[in-house]
C-alpha positions in Angstrom: 97.8 75.7 116.2 95.1 76.4 113.5 92.5 76.7 116.4 94.8 79.1 118.4 94.1 82.2 116.3 92.7 82.8 112.8 95.1 85.3 111.2 93.4 88.4 109.9 94.0 89.6 106.4 96.6 87.0 105.8 97.1 87.6 102.1 97.1 91.3 102.4 99.8 91.1 105.0 102.0 88.9 102.8 101.4 91.1 99.9 102.4 94.1 101.9 105.7 92.6 103.0 106.6 92.2 99.4 108.7 89.2 100.4 112.2 88.3 98.7 112.9 84.7 98.9 116.4 85.2 100.4 115.4 88.1 102.7 115.3 88.4 106.5 111.8 88.9 108.1 110.4 89.3 111.5 106.8 88.4 112.8 106.8 90.3 116.1 103.4 88.9 117.1 103.9 85.1 116.4 100.7 83.9 118.4 99.4 80.8 116.7 101.9 81.1 113.8 99.4 81.6 111.0 101.2 84.6 109.5 104.7 83.1 110.1 103.9 79.8 108.3 102.5 81.8 105.3 105.8 83.9 105.3 107.9 80.7 105.3 106.2 79.5 102.2 107.7 82.4 100.4 111.2 82.0 101.7 114.1 79.8 100.3 117.9 79.4 100.5 119.3 82.1 102.8 115.8 83.4 103.6 115.1 83.7 107.5 112.2 84.4 109.7 112.3 85.4 113.3 109.0 85.0 115.4 108.7 87.1 118.4 106.1 86.5 121.2 106.3 86.8 125.0 103.4 84.4 125.7 104.5 80.8 126.8 101.6 79.3 124.7 102.9 80.9 121.6 106.4 79.3 122.4 104.7 75.8 122.4 103.0 76.7 119.0 106.5 77.6 117.6 107.9 74.2 118.5 105.6 72.7 116.0 107.4 74.5 113.1 110.1 72.3 111.7 111.9 74.7 109.4 115.6 75.7 109.4 114.8 79.2 108.2 112.6 79.9 111.4 113.8 81.1 114.8 111.5 81.7 117.7 112.3 84.5 120.2 110.3 84.5 123.5 110.3 88.2 124.0 108.2 91.3 123.8 108.7 93.1 120.5 109.8 96.2 122.4 113.1 94.3 122.6 113.3 93.7 118.8 116.6 95.2 118.2 118.3 93.7 121.2 117.2 90.1 120.4 117.9 90.4 116.7 121.5 91.4 117.7 121.8 88.5 119.9 121.1 86.3 116.9 123.7 88.1 114.8 121.2 90.2 112.7 121.4 94.0 112.5 119.1 94.6 109.4 116.0 93.0 108.1 113.9 93.3 104.9 110.3 93.2 106.5 108.5 93.4 109.8 104.9 92.2 110.5 103.0 93.1 113.6 99.4 92.0 114.3 98.6 94.0 117.4 96.2 93.4 120.3 95.0 90.1 121.8 94.9 86.7 120.3 91.7 84.6 120.0 93.4 82.0 122.1 94.1 84.4 124.9 90.4 85.5 124.9 89.2 81.9 124.8 91.4 80.7 127.5 89.2 81.7 130.5 91.8 81.2 133.1 93.9 84.1 131.7 91.3 86.6 132.7 91.1 88.4 129.3 87.4 87.5 128.7 84.3 88.9 130.1 82.5 85.6 129.5 84.0 83.3 132.1 84.9 83.7 135.7 88.7 83.8 136.4 91.3 85.5 138.5 91.9 89.1 137.4 95.2 88.4 135.5 95.4 89.8 131.9 99.2 89.2 131.6 100.4 88.3 128.1 103.8 87.6 129.8 102.9 85.5 132.8 106.2 86.0 134.4 105.4 89.8 134.7 104.6 91.3 138.1 101.7 93.5 137.4 98.3 91.9 136.9 94.8 93.2 136.4 94.3 92.8 140.1 97.1 95.2 140.7 95.5 97.9 138.6 92.0 97.7 140.1 93.0 97.2 143.7 96.1 99.4 144.0 95.9 102.2 141.5 95.0 105.6 142.7 91.5 107.1 141.6 93.1 109.6 139.2 95.1 106.9 137.5 92.3 104.6 137.1 90.3 107.4 135.6 93.0 108.0 133.1 93.4 104.4 132.2 89.7 103.8 131.7 89.2 107.1 129.8 92.2 106.9 127.4 92.6 103.2 126.8 89.0 102.2 127.0 87.4 105.3 125.9 84.8 104.7 128.6 82.4 107.8 128.8 81.7 107.6 132.6 85.4 106.8 133.4 85.5 109.3 136.3 82.4 107.9 138.2 83.5 104.3 137.5 87.1 104.9 138.8 85.6 106.4 142.1 83.3 103.4 142.4 86.1 101.0 142.0 88.2 102.7 144.8 85.2 102.9 147.1 84.1 99.2 146.6 87.7 97.7 147.0 87.9 99.2 150.6 85.4 96.7 151.8 86.4 93.8 149.5 89.1 93.8 147.0 88.5 92.6 143.5 89.7 89.1 143.0 88.0 87.7 139.8 86.6 88.9 136.5 83.0 88.4 137.8 83.8 90.5 140.9 84.6 93.4 138.6 81.6 92.8 136.2 79.2 92.9 139.1 80.2 96.5 139.8 80.4 97.3 136.0 76.6 96.2 135.7 75.7 99.4 137.7 77.5 101.7 135.2 76.9 100.0 131.8 74.4 101.7 129.4 71.3 99.6 129.1 71.4 97.4 126.1 75.2 97.9 125.6 76.5 96.1 128.6 78.7 93.7 126.7 80.4 96.5 124.8 80.9 98.4 128.1 82.4 95.4 129.8 84.7 94.9 126.8 85.9 98.6 126.9 86.8 98.4 130.6 88.7 95.1 130.1 90.5 96.4 127.2 91.7 99.4 129.1 93.0 97.4 132.0 94.6 94.9 129.7 96.4 97.6 127.7 97.7 99.1 131.1 98.8 95.7 132.6 100.9 95.0 129.5 102.0 98.6 128.8 100.9 98.0 125.2 101.2 101.7 124.1 104.7 102.0 125.6 105.8 98.8 123.9 104.4 99.9 120.5 106.1 103.1 120.6 109.4 101.5 121.3 108.8 98.9 118.7 108.1 101.5 116.0 111.2 103.4 116.8 113.3 100.4 116.5 111.6 99.1 113.4 113.1 102.2 111.5 116.5 101.3 112.9 116.6 97.7 111.8 114.9 97.8 108.4 116.9 98.0 105.3 116.0 100.8 102.8 113.2 99.5 100.7 112.2 97.1 103.6 108.5 97.0 104.6 106.7 97.6 107.9 103.2 96.0 108.0 101.2 96.6 111.1 97.6 95.6 111.8 95.9 97.3 114.7 92.4 96.9 116.3 92.2 100.0 118.4 92.1 103.7 117.5 94.9 104.6 119.8 97.2 102.0 118.2 96.2 103.0 114.8 96.8 106.6 115.4 100.3 105.9 116.7 101.2 103.7 113.8 99.8 106.3 111.3 101.7 109.2 112.9 104.9 107.3 113.0 104.7 106.4 109.3 103.6 109.9 108.3 105.8 112.0 110.7 108.5 109.9 111.9 107.2 110.1 115.5 104.2 108.8 117.5 103.4 112.3 118.8 104.2 115.8 117.3 104.9 117.1 113.9 107.5 115.9 111.4 111.0 117.4 111.8 112.9 119.0 108.9 116.6 119.5 108.2 118.3 122.8 107.4 117.1 122.5 103.7 113.5 121.8 104.6 113.6 118.1 103.8 111.4 116.0 106.0 113.3 113.8 108.4 111.2 110.6 108.6 112.2 107.0 108.1 109.1 105.8 106.2 106.8 106.4 103.2 103.2 105.2 103.4 102.6 102.5 100.7 98.8 102.7 101.2 97.3 106.1 101.9 94.4 104.8 103.7 94.5 101.6 106.0 93.4 98.4 104.3 90.3 96.7 105.8 88.9 93.2 105.7 86.7 92.3 102.6 83.1 91.1 103.1 84.0 87.5 102.8 86.5 87.7 105.7 84.1 89.8 107.8 81.6 87.0 107.6 84.1 84.3 108.5 86.1 86.1 111.2 84.4 88.6 113.6 87.7 89.8 114.8 88.5 91.4 111.4 85.8 94.0 111.8 88.0 96.6 113.6 91.2 95.7 111.9 93.2 98.4 110.1 96.3 97.4 108.1 99.0 100.0 107.3 102.0 99.4 105.1 105.1 101.5 105.0 108.5 101.3 103.2 111.8 102.3 104.7 113.2 105.4 103.0 117.0 105.8 102.2 118.6 108.2 104.7 115.3 108.6 106.6 114.2 111.5 104.3 111.1 111.8 102.3 111.7 110.9 98.7 110.5 113.3 96.0 
């Protein structure tokens, strides 16, 4: 389990949760269990922890945890409220989300997430899902590919790349990661090939797993299940994710401006605990390259969903 995924900013996450020994907590991105195991160290008595993850490999990791306070839920965190209810829980005291992709998923070449090994174009976090990376590159219309590459990957030449993908697949559909990379080589800026490949793969992965849609649903439900004073701790690795989290904390919605009641009180469920995102210290940056792009935001649930003054 320790080799599955090195948890980023572990102690900062634990500090952000402000754990009560008898509280109820949720790690919605269980992965290798690094964060969950640390949370469990702070629980006692009636304290409970629910670990969510849709990945089958994560479920196998969860089986290694022998602790009566721990319950694993094999589900996407967009179903947070539903599965907590199934376990008789309506309110919790803290929620942790470590977004993006795990080190294990990248290193497991057969999953198709990595640009380093040749594998079938898959990229599903939930391997029972129907849509794969092959679906996106071989079946999406050009305008939709352009949107995916431009928004989710921030690919500068997204329009011309989308056109090339559509043109190329007529003669031979894309089957493997290297099939796609062969085409990408023609469009990658010289000297920045690996970064370009990573941007394209990221865009496709986000689309395959509907990561932005899942994040929005999760954020909305987090406000519904957190007790007043409860903490939401979210770590993101992509500017789009971080923007959504920041907006929801500051404005009560992923897009748009904060709403106000008749008296001018802001209607939003959270207050930011840290005004600026927490980033990894130099020691962690040296040990764990994944921490370079990590941004940690912490928010506290407000009573009645209004801004406290």
